[in-house]
C-alpha positions in Angstrom: 13.5 22.6 0.1 16.9 22.8 -1.5 19.6 20.4 -2.7 19.4 17.2 -4.7 15.9 15.7 -5.0 16.0 12.0 -3.9 15.3 9.4 -6.6 12.3 8.0 -4.6 10.6 11.4 -4.9 11.1 11.4 -8.6 9.7 7.9 -8.9 6.5 9.1 -7.1 6.4 12.2 -9.3 6.4 10.0 -12.4 3.1 8.4 -11.2 1.5 11.6 -10.1 2.1 11.3 -6.4 4.5 14.1 -5.5 5.2 13.5 -1.7 4.2 15.9 0.9 7.0 18.4 1.6 8.1 18.6 -2.0 6.8 20.9 -4.7 7.2 21.4 -8.5 9.3 24.4 -7.6 11.7 22.1 -5.7 12.0 19.9 -8.7 12.7 22.9 -11.0 15.4 24.1 -8.6 17.4 20.9 -9.0 19.2 21.0 -12.4 19.7 17.3 -12.4 16.0 16.5 -12.4 15.2 16.5 -16.2 18.0 14.1 -17.0 17.2 11.8 -14.1 13.5 11.7 -15.0 14.3 10.8 -18.6 16.6 8.1 -17.4 13.9 6.7 -15.1 11.4 6.7 -17.9 13.7 4.7 -20.0 14.5 2.3 -17.2 10.8 1.9 -16.4 10.1 0.9 -20.0 12.8 -1.7 -19.8 11.5 -3.0 -16.5 8.0 -3.5 -17.9 9.4 -5.3 -21.0 11.3 -7.7 -18.7 8.6 -8.1 -16.1 5.1 -7.8 -17.7 2.5 -6.7 -15.1 0.3 -9.7 -15.6 3.2 -12.1 -14.9 4.3 -10.2 -11.8 0.8 -10.1 -10.4 0.3 -13.9 -11.1 3.6 -14.7 -9.4 2.8 -12.6 -6.4 -0.6 -14.1 -6.1 0.8 -17.6 -6.3 3.3 -16.9 -3.5 0.5 -15.4 -1.3 -1.8 -18.4 -1.9 0.9 -20.8 -1.1 1.6 -19.1 2.2 -2.0 -18.8 3.2 -4.0 -21.6 1.6 -6.6 -21.5 4.4 -7.5 -17.8 4.0 -11.2 -17.1 3.7 -12.0 -13.4 3.0 -14.9 -11.9 4.9 -15.8 -8.4 3.8 -13.5 -7.5 0.9 -13.0 -9.7 -2.1 -9.7 -10.6 -3.9 -10.0 -9.3 -7.4 -8.9 -11.4 -10.4 -5.2 -11.2 -11.4 -6.1 -9.3 -14.6 -7.4 -6.4 -12.5 -4.5 -6.5 -10.1 -2.2 -6.4 -13.1 -4.0 -3.4 -14.5 -3.4 -1.5 -11.2 0.3 -2.4 -11.5 0.5 -1.3 -15.1 -1.2 2.1 -14.4 0.8 3.1 -11.4 3.9 2.2 -13.3 7.1 0.3 -12.8 7.6 1.9 -9.4 5.4 -0.8 -7.9 6.9 -3.5 -10.1 10.4 -2.5 -9.1 9.4 -2.7 -5.4 7.8 -6.1 -5.8 11.0 -7.4 -7.5 13.5 -5.6 -5.3 12.0 -3.7 -2.3 13.8 -0.8 -0.8 16.9 0.9 -2.1 19.8 3.1 -1.1 18.1 6.4 -2.0 15.0 6.1 0.3 14.3 8.9 2.8 12.4 7.7 5.8 13.8 9.9 8.6 11.0 11.6 10.4 8.3 9.5 8.8 5.9 7.2 10.7 4.7 3.8 9.4 1.5 4.2 7.4 -0.6 2.8 4.5 -0.8 4.2 1.0 -4.0 3.3 -0.8 -4.5 3.4 -4.6 -8.0 3.1 -6.0 -9.3 2.1 -9.4 -12.7 3.5 -10.3 -14.4 5.1 -13.1 -11.9 8.0 -13.1 -8.9 5.6 -13.4 -6.3 4.9 -10.7 -5.8 7.6 -8.0 -4.0 7.8 -4.7 -6.6 8.2 -1.9 -6.3 10.4 1.2 -7.5 9.1 4.6 -11.2 9.7 4.8 -11.7 9.6 1.0 -14.9 8.3 -0.5 -15.1 5.3 -2.7 -17.9 3.2 -4.2 -18.6 -0.4 -3.6 -17.0 -2.3 -6.5 -14.0 0.0 -6.6 -10.7 -1.8 -6.5 -8.0 -0.7 -4.1 -4.3 -1.7 -3.7 -2.7 -1.2 -0.3 1.0 -0.4 0.1 2.8 -0.5 3.5 5.4 2.3 4.1 7.4 0.8 7.0 9.5 3.9 7.7 12.1 1.9 9.5 9.8 -0.7 11.1 10.9 -4.3 10.6 7.5 -6.2 10.5 3.9 -5.3 9.7 0.4 -6.7 9.4 -2.8 -5.2 8.1 -6.3 -5.8 9.4 -9.5 -4.6 7.6 -12.7 -3.5 9.5 -16.1 -2.3 8.4 -19.2 -0.7 9.9 -20.8 -4.1 10.6 -18.2 -5.0 13.2 -16.5 -7.6 11.0 -12.7 -7.8 10.9 -10.3 -9.6 8.7 -6.5 -10.0 8.4 -5.2 -9.0 5.0 -1.7 -10.3 5.4 -0.6 -13.9 5.8 1.0 -13.4 9.2 3.5 -10.6 9.8 5.3 -9.4 6.7 9.0 -8.5 6.8 9.2 -4.9 5.6 11.9 -3.4 3.3 14.3 -0.9 4.8 12.9 1.8 2.6 10.1 2.5 0.1 6.8 0.7 0.2 5.6 -2.9 0.1 2.4 -3.6 -1.9 0.1 -6.3 -0.4 -0.1 -9.4 -2.6 -3.7 -8.9 -3.8 -5.8 -5.9 -4.8 -9.2 -5.7 -3.1 -12.7 -5.0 -4.3 -14.8 -3.0 -1.9 -18.2 -4.6 -1.1 -21.4 -2.9 -0.1 -21.4 -4.1 3.6 -21.1 -1.3 6.1 -20.6 2.5 5.6 -16.8 2.3 5.5 -13.7 0.2 5.3 -11.0 0.9 7.8 -7.5 -0.5 7.3 -5.2 -0.6 10.3 -1.5 -1.1 9.9 0.3 -2.6 12.9 4.1 -2.5 12.9 7.0 -3.5 15.2 10.7 -4.0 15.3 10.0 -7.7 15.9 7.7 -10.4 14.6 4.3 -10.5 16.5 1.2 -12.6 16.7 -1.4 -11.5 14.2 -4.1 -13.3 16.3 -3.6 -10.5 18.9 -4.3 -7.9 16.2 -7.4 -9.6 14.9 -8.8 -10.0 18.4 -8.2 -6.3 19.1 -9.9 -5.3 15.9 -13.0 -7.5 16.7 -13.1 -5.9 20.1 -13.3 -2.4 18.6 -16.2 -3.6 16.4 -18.0 -0.8 14.5 -16.1 2.1 16.1 -14.4 3.8 13.2 -11.9 5.9 15.2 -11.1 3.8 18.3 -7.5 2.6 18.5 -6.8 -1.1 18.9 -5.7 -2.3 22.3 -2.4 -4.0 21.3 0.5 -5.6 23.3 3.4 -3.3 24.2 5.8 -2.6 21.4 3.3 -2.5 18.6 2.5 0.7 16.7 -0.7 1.3 14.6 -1.8 3.6 11.9 -5.4 3.8 10.5 -6.7 4.5 7.0 -10.4 5.1 6.6 -12.4 4.9 3.3 -16.0 6.1 3.4 -18.3 4.2 1.1 -20.8 6.3 -0.9 -22.5 6.6 -4.2 
């Protein structure tokens, strides 16, 4: 990798998530990186002063509840605002910045596929999980959608009991770049041996009822793809529950 490192890579680097395809050597080879990182740290401090995490989390939750007053969680519980705010505070102003103003001109999505990023808060603090990672019941997770050019998305959760639940209030309009955090953090329960999150994306709005029906048809199969209408893409993220 040579040339100027994009700002979005530096933002991820600041929260300990150097993206695949970039290395510390790449950052060291770009002479502009130290100054830009320092500028970002200063800007991040100012963002958190103007937009305290607890206030951002409360506002996002209020908007979600207003859109989806009839929502009744099945297998994962919405955590209190205080915990969601803690996740935002730990992963830094990158998430706050995206909640306030998703996307940006310096986002590189060419060659990427839509997928989910999952952050987990457990005894070891907040970490970015890899697909297939283990987590304990009671751990708090925050899902972020990376649209990679897709215009709309929805997320459904499934577990080993065959239950399925939509985690988004209908289809979400995705930013042109960057990632979009789901409104609420989730606390993993002890039902089933895993939690499977499936992101469904499209260039157009679609019926989430079709997604939920397809997820329920799959049942407890942790690898089977959902049978979706033409034009819909899907990406799966599995978390294995363990001690």
